Backbone bond lengths (Angstrom), bond angles and torsions (degrees), N, CA, C in turn:
res aa  C-N    CA-C-N  psi(-1)  N-CA   C-N-CA  omega(-1)  CA-C   N-CA-C  phi
1 M - - - 1.445 - - 1.526 109.01 -
2 L 1.313 115.26 132.24 1.457 121.37 174.89 1.521 108.58 -120.06
3 S 1.306 116.33 127.02 1.447 121.37 176.13 1.526 108.89 -101.01
4 H 1.304 116.09 133.14 1.461 120.87 176.43 1.533 109.45 -56.86
5 D 1.322 117.06 -30.39 1.469 121.58 -179.91 1.526 112.89 -61.15
6 Y 1.318 118.53 -24.24 1.473 120.22 176.75 1.535 110.42 -66.49
7 Y 1.310 116.32 -21.58 1.455 122.01 -169.06 1.535 114.15 -104.40
8 Y 1.331 116.27 23.92 1.464 117.66 172.17 1.520 108.83 -61.74
9 K 1.314 115.85 143.67 1.467 119.89 175.01 1.520 108.40 -65.86
10 S 1.311 116.05 147.84 1.459 120.88 -172.52 1.524 113.97 -76.92
11 H 1.290 117.83 -46.73 1.468 122.03 -175.11 1.522 111.75 54.89
12 S 1.326 116.11 40.59 1.468 120.96 -179.61 1.525 112.17 -66.04
13 D 1.331 116.29 -14.03 1.460 120.67 178.45 1.532 112.25 -79.06
14 L 1.330 116.88 -10.47 1.458 121.44 -179.42 1.522 111.30 -99.88
15 S 1.310 116.37 154.24 1.468 120.54 175.20 1.525 108.87 -72.47
16 F 1.322 116.40 164.97 1.463 120.90 178.62 1.529 110.44 -57.41
17 D 1.317 117.61 -45.53 1.461 120.71 -179.51 1.526 111.89 -61.88
18 E 1.326 116.59 -37.64 1.465 119.99 177.36 1.528 110.54 -68.80
19 R 1.333 116.60 -41.29 1.472 120.72 -179.39 1.529 110.94 -64.14
20 R 1.321 117.01 -39.58 1.461 117.67 -176.21 1.513 112.98 -70.13
21 K 1.320 118.02 -14.26 1.467 122.20 178.79 1.529 112.59 -90.71
22 L 1.337 117.53 -4.88 1.460 121.21 -179.17 1.525 111.19 -68.32
23 N 1.317 115.90 156.28 1.458 121.64 175.55 1.525 108.31 -88.10
24 F 1.324 116.33 99.80 1.462 122.12 -177.63 1.525 112.58 -83.78
25 D 1.313 116.95 1.12 1.452 120.75 -176.88 1.528 112.96 -109.09
26 H 1.322 115.70 9.80 1.464 121.93 176.68 1.535 107.94 -99.14
27 P 1.324 118.40 145.62 1.468 120.04 178.53 1.529 114.03 -54.40
28 D 1.322 117.67 -29.95 1.464 120.65 -179.54 1.527 113.09 -69.53
29 A 1.323 118.09 -10.46 1.468 121.41 178.53 1.531 111.54 -72.88
30 F 1.323 116.36 -14.08 1.459 121.31 -173.82 1.525 111.98 -107.03
31 D 1.330 115.02 149.67 1.462 121.92 170.84 1.532 106.41 -92.70
32 T 1.318 114.96 70.17 1.468 120.97 -176.68 1.517 111.38 -65.87
33 D 1.330 117.58 -29.23 1.472 119.99 177.23 1.531 110.62 -60.82
34 L 1.326 117.18 -39.95 1.465 120.48 177.85 1.523 110.52 -67.76
35 L 1.318 117.85 -39.65 1.467 120.49 176.32 1.524 110.02 -60.70
36 I 1.326 117.51 -43.48 1.464 121.56 178.96 1.530 110.09 -62.87
37 E 1.319 116.72 -43.58 1.473 120.91 177.46 1.524 110.29 -59.81
38 H 1.322 117.14 -45.70 1.466 120.87 -179.50 1.523 111.53 -66.18
39 L 1.312 117.40 -42.04 1.464 120.27 178.83 1.529 110.85 -63.91
40 T 1.317 117.05 -38.71 1.468 121.44 176.71 1.526 110.31 -60.63
41 K 1.319 116.53 -45.95 1.466 120.50 179.17 1.528 110.90 -62.12
42 L 1.313 117.33 -45.66 1.463 120.16 179.18 1.525 111.17 -60.47
43 K 1.313 116.80 -42.79 1.466 120.28 179.07 1.524 111.45 -65.94
44 N 1.340 116.67 -24.09 1.470 121.49 176.55 1.522 112.64 -91.28
45 G 1.324 116.61 9.25 1.462 121.00 176.53 1.520 114.58 82.98
46 E 1.314 118.31 15.09 1.462 121.63 -179.01 1.531 111.23 -99.87
47 T 1.312 115.99 142.97 1.456 122.08 175.05 1.525 109.39 -75.27
48 I 1.322 115.84 144.80 1.469 120.46 176.84 1.528 109.27 -123.43
49 Y 1.306 114.95 168.17 1.461 122.26 173.68 1.523 106.20 -125.22
50 R 1.327 114.28 98.43 1.452 120.03 -174.54 1.522 111.10 -80.69
51 P 1.327 115.95 150.90 1.462 119.21 178.23 1.526 111.51 -73.50
52 N 1.308 114.76 169.06 1.456 121.91 173.37 1.518 107.13 -131.38
53 Y 1.312 115.60 142.63 1.454 120.04 -174.26 1.514 110.26 -120.18
54 S 1.326 116.37 136.46 1.463 121.75 175.97 1.521 109.16 -93.76
55 F 1.314 116.25 114.79 1.459 120.69 178.97 1.524 111.48 -81.05
56 V 1.313 116.78 -10.77 1.463 121.14 176.00 1.525 109.26 -81.59
57 E 1.345 115.77 -45.55 1.470 121.33 -177.86 1.531 113.40 -93.94
58 H 1.340 116.92 -9.13 1.473 122.27 -178.18 1.534 110.93 56.72
59 I 1.320 114.39 50.81 1.461 118.97 -178.78 1.529 108.93 -153.52
60 R 1.314 115.69 149.94 1.459 120.02 175.69 1.520 108.39 -74.66
61 E 1.314 115.53 133.44 1.459 120.47 -179.33 1.525 110.83 -81.09
62 D 1.326 116.23 159.53 1.463 120.56 178.69 1.522 111.65 -69.81
63 Q 1.321 116.48 -32.81 1.463 121.59 -177.17 1.531 110.51 -70.21
64 T 1.338 115.90 133.83 1.458 121.82 173.90 1.521 108.31 -114.70
65 F 1.315 115.88 165.94 1.461 120.79 -178.60 1.523 110.18 -125.18
66 E 1.308 115.35 133.91 1.458 120.94 179.32 1.527 109.58 -73.08
67 V 1.319 115.26 133.36 1.461 121.65 175.54 1.520 107.01 -125.22
68 I 1.312 115.04 119.05 1.464 121.79 -178.95 1.525 108.43 -93.54
69 P 1.336 117.76 136.91 1.464 119.62 -178.20 1.526 112.15 -61.64
70 K 1.316 115.23 142.97 1.467 123.46 177.97 1.531 108.72 -132.39
71 K 1.328 115.80 171.34 1.460 119.95 179.40 1.521 112.33 -67.78
72 V 1.327 116.21 -31.12 1.454 121.14 179.83 1.519 108.03 -120.75
73 I 1.314 115.68 128.44 1.459 121.40 176.44 1.522 106.70 -120.13
74 I 1.307 115.84 121.54 1.459 120.86 177.98 1.524 107.66 -101.01
75 V 1.324 115.14 124.25 1.464 121.58 177.00 1.524 106.04 -110.17
76 D 1.336 116.14 122.99 1.452 117.15 -179.14 1.512 110.69 -121.79
77 G 1.307 115.11 153.62 1.452 121.83 178.59 1.509 110.27 155.24
78 I 1.312 115.87 151.38 1.460 118.97 -175.60 1.526 112.84 -77.84
79 L 1.335 117.65 -14.96 1.466 120.19 -177.59 1.528 113.09 -115.05
80 I 1.318 117.96 15.59 1.469 119.78 -175.52 1.529 113.49 -71.97
81 F 1.324 118.55 -20.28 1.466 120.02 178.31 1.519 111.72 -89.56
82 E 1.309 117.66 -5.96 1.465 121.84 -178.56 1.534 110.64 -72.51
83 N 1.332 117.14 -28.76 1.465 121.77 -176.95 1.533 109.83 -97.88
84 K 1.333 116.81 117.23 1.467 121.10 -176.19 1.526 112.50 -61.02
85 Q 1.321 117.60 -43.29 1.466 120.08 -178.60 1.533 110.49 -61.11
86 L 1.309 117.01 -42.55 1.462 120.89 178.05 1.527 110.17 -66.73
87 R 1.309 116.65 -44.65 1.474 121.70 178.45 1.513 111.40 -55.88
88 D 1.333 115.84 -43.09 1.462 120.61 -176.55 1.525 112.80 -67.74
89 M 1.305 117.84 -15.84 1.464 121.37 179.03 1.523 112.08 -84.09
90 M 1.321 117.23 -9.83 1.463 121.83 -173.77 1.522 111.08 -93.42
91 D 1.324 115.05 135.38 1.461 120.46 176.43 1.519 111.61 -79.69
92 I 1.327 116.07 -36.95 1.464 121.76 178.29 1.525 107.19 -134.35
93 K 1.317 115.74 130.96 1.456 120.53 179.19 1.530 108.34 -114.09
94 I 1.321 115.06 117.66 1.460 121.29 -177.25 1.525 108.86 -115.67
95 F 1.302 116.40 126.49 1.464 122.48 176.80 1.517 107.57 -107.85
96 V 1.318 116.61 119.09 1.466 121.36 177.43 1.522 106.82 -91.69
97 D 1.308 115.46 110.25 1.468 122.27 -175.28 1.528 108.74 -93.47
98 T 1.318 115.20 118.45 1.459 120.75 -177.12 1.523 108.92 -126.37
99 D 1.316 116.04 140.41 1.456 122.59 179.48 1.532 110.64 -55.74
100 A 1.333 116.45 141.56 1.466 121.99 -177.26 1.527 112.48 -57.66
101 D 1.309 117.91 -39.27 1.467 120.37 179.35 1.527 110.95 -63.05
102 I 1.318 116.55 -41.93 1.468 120.95 178.95 1.517 110.18 -65.46
103 R 1.338 116.89 -42.86 1.470 119.93 177.72 1.528 110.93 -58.57
104 F 1.335 116.33 -44.67 1.463 119.94 -179.32 1.527 111.38 -64.93
105 I 1.314 117.41 -44.58 1.472 120.99 -179.38 1.523 110.43 -61.73
106 R 1.325 117.22 -44.54 1.470 120.68 178.62 1.524 111.13 -60.83
107 R 1.325 116.81 -43.65 1.473 121.36 179.42 1.518 110.35 -63.81
108 L 1.313 117.07 -44.57 1.458 121.52 -179.47 1.528 110.92 -59.35
109 I 1.302 116.63 -49.24 1.466 120.92 179.78 1.523 110.58 -62.31
110 R 1.320 117.59 -48.95 1.469 121.80 -178.45 1.522 111.70 -61.17
111 D 1.320 117.15 -49.39 1.462 119.91 -175.07 1.521 112.77 -66.92
112 V 1.307 117.71 -35.38 1.468 120.37 178.19 1.525 110.09 -75.17
113 R 1.320 117.33 -46.32 1.467 121.75 -176.07 1.526 112.97 -73.23
114 D 1.340 117.42 -44.95 1.462 120.44 -170.43 1.524 114.25 -102.26
115 R 1.316 117.57 -20.71 1.463 119.57 -171.79 1.524 113.35 -118.47
116 G 1.325 116.41 7.08 1.457 120.22 174.09 1.516 115.11 67.28
117 R 1.314 117.20 24.35 1.460 121.33 -177.92 1.529 110.14 -89.82
118 T 1.311 115.98 161.52 1.462 120.71 174.57 1.522 109.01 -93.45
119 I 1.312 115.67 158.41 1.461 119.88 177.83 1.525 110.13 -59.34
120 D 1.334 115.98 -43.83 1.470 119.73 -179.54 1.527 111.95 -60.82
121 S 1.347 117.28 -40.52 1.471 119.35 -178.77 1.525 111.14 -68.25
122 V 1.323 117.34 -35.48 1.462 120.71 178.62 1.530 110.23 -67.63
123 I 1.313 116.26 -42.53 1.467 120.41 179.07 1.524 110.25 -64.09
124 E 1.321 117.20 -44.60 1.463 121.33 179.86 1.535 111.13 -62.00
125 Q 1.335 116.81 -44.68 1.463 120.41 178.75 1.527 110.58 -63.69
126 Y 1.312 116.44 -40.13 1.459 120.11 179.71 1.531 110.53 -60.30
127 K 1.322 116.45 -45.29 1.461 120.76 -177.93 1.527 112.47 -69.45
128 T 1.336 117.11 -37.83 1.465 119.71 -172.76 1.522 114.37 -89.44
129 T 1.331 118.44 -32.25 1.473 118.66 -177.88 1.527 114.00 -128.44
130 V 1.311 118.16 -44.42 1.473 119.58 -172.53 1.526 111.67 -61.61
131 K 1.312 116.69 -55.79 1.470 120.19 -177.49 1.536 111.77 -64.63
132 P 1.345 119.26 -47.58 1.471 118.00 178.58 1.536 113.59 -61.61
133 M 1.335 117.51 -38.03 1.463 119.80 179.95 1.524 111.20 -71.27
134 H 1.333 116.18 -34.16 1.463 119.62 175.74 1.530 109.25 -61.20
135 E 1.323 115.37 -46.57 1.463 119.65 -178.97 1.525 112.35 -66.92
136 Q 1.332 117.18 -34.67 1.465 120.69 -177.45 1.524 113.61 -81.30
137 F 1.337 117.25 -36.57 1.470 119.74 -171.92 1.537 114.74 -119.52
138 V 1.315 117.54 -45.40 1.469 119.96 -172.54 1.522 111.39 -72.91
139 E 1.308 116.28 -55.62 1.469 120.02 -177.08 1.533 111.99 -58.10
140 P 1.336 119.52 -45.36 1.474 118.85 178.39 1.530 113.52 -64.12
141 S 1.337 117.49 -26.53 1.466 119.60 -178.33 1.526 112.26 -73.78
142 K 1.307 117.03 -11.92 1.468 121.50 178.54 1.528 111.12 -57.31
143 K 1.321 116.76 -29.43 1.470 120.82 -177.85 1.526 112.37 -64.25
144 Y 1.331 117.77 -17.92 1.462 120.96 179.83 1.528 113.24 -87.13
145 A 1.317 116.77 -6.50 1.467 120.56 -177.04 1.528 111.00 -73.53
146 D 1.325 114.48 144.13 1.462 120.14 171.90 1.527 109.67 -80.80
147 I 1.327 114.53 -32.78 1.464 121.73 -178.22 1.524 107.63 -134.60
148 I 1.330 116.78 132.58 1.454 121.89 173.02 1.523 106.72 -112.82
149 V 1.330 115.04 122.53 1.459 120.59 -176.58 1.531 108.93 -106.60
150 P 1.333 116.84 104.78 1.456 118.00 175.61 1.533 110.07 -73.51
151 E 1.309 115.66 144.89 1.467 122.46 176.52 1.534 113.72 69.43
152 G 1.304 118.46 14.11 1.462 122.13 172.31 1.507 114.89 50.17
153 G 1.340 115.50 -129.43 1.462 122.22 -174.93 1.512 114.79 -65.65
154 Y 1.317 116.97 -10.10 1.465 119.75 179.44 1.517 112.39 -88.40
155 N 1.320 117.10 -4.58 1.452 121.68 179.73 1.532 107.97 -93.55
156 H 1.308 115.94 87.32 1.472 121.66 -172.89 1.536 112.85 -67.06
157 V 1.309 117.72 -32.01 1.466 120.20 178.19 1.526 109.59 -63.82
158 A 1.329 116.10 -49.27 1.468 120.07 179.68 1.524 111.01 -63.50
159 L 1.325 117.25 -42.76 1.472 120.24 179.22 1.518 111.48 -60.29
160 N 1.313 117.61 -43.94 1.468 120.69 179.65 1.526 111.37 -63.34
161 M 1.333 117.37 -38.25 1.465 120.51 177.55 1.529 111.12 -64.43
162 I 1.324 116.21 -42.25 1.465 120.83 179.93 1.523 110.57 -66.44
163 I 1.315 116.36 -42.90 1.470 120.84 178.83 1.519 110.52 -61.02
164 E 1.317 117.17 -43.65 1.465 120.54 179.60 1.527 111.56 -65.05
165 K 1.313 117.24 -37.66 1.474 120.19 177.89 1.533 110.06 -64.51
166 I 1.320 117.45 -43.45 1.470 120.80 178.19 1.519 110.11 -64.02
167 R 1.317 116.98 -42.75 1.483 119.85 177.99 1.515 111.36 -59.46
168 S 1.308 117.33 -37.39 1.466 119.85 -179.75 1.522 111.31 -67.35
169 I 1.322 116.68 -28.02 1.467 120.47 178.67 1.527 110.74 -74.93
170 I 1.330 115.99 -42.18 1.464 118.96 -176.38 1.510 111.12 -90.43
């Protein structure tokens, strides 16, 4: 499994305060070219060493993680359908459609609990970058999906279909 979130650009040349003001919800926040390179290698049977990103410090960590190629590679991320080259590498494109209120609540809980953020900072980021970027990039990319799964993990019919398709591949 490769998460687009592993591939945030580092911006190690910026101070912490400068990094925290960046728009992390724009496609340019990611090193998608590196993700494409890594996915190509995995599809060619080569091992990769994927980056790891600290969401607390807003910087790419020095430690990398070995990823061994498998028959099924799951690439996840809210902006993975925005890039045509990345999209074209996917055999099945699944868009998990979740209500905006649920997305916001999940982000609020995660960012406060796991990333040391304040409620006010999460709300401000949501209003200034998260929601506008979702409307500009994420929602329009839904049209590229082969399958749209409403209600995410709670849609057992869709999950069973996806599981069976993966089983047929492996």
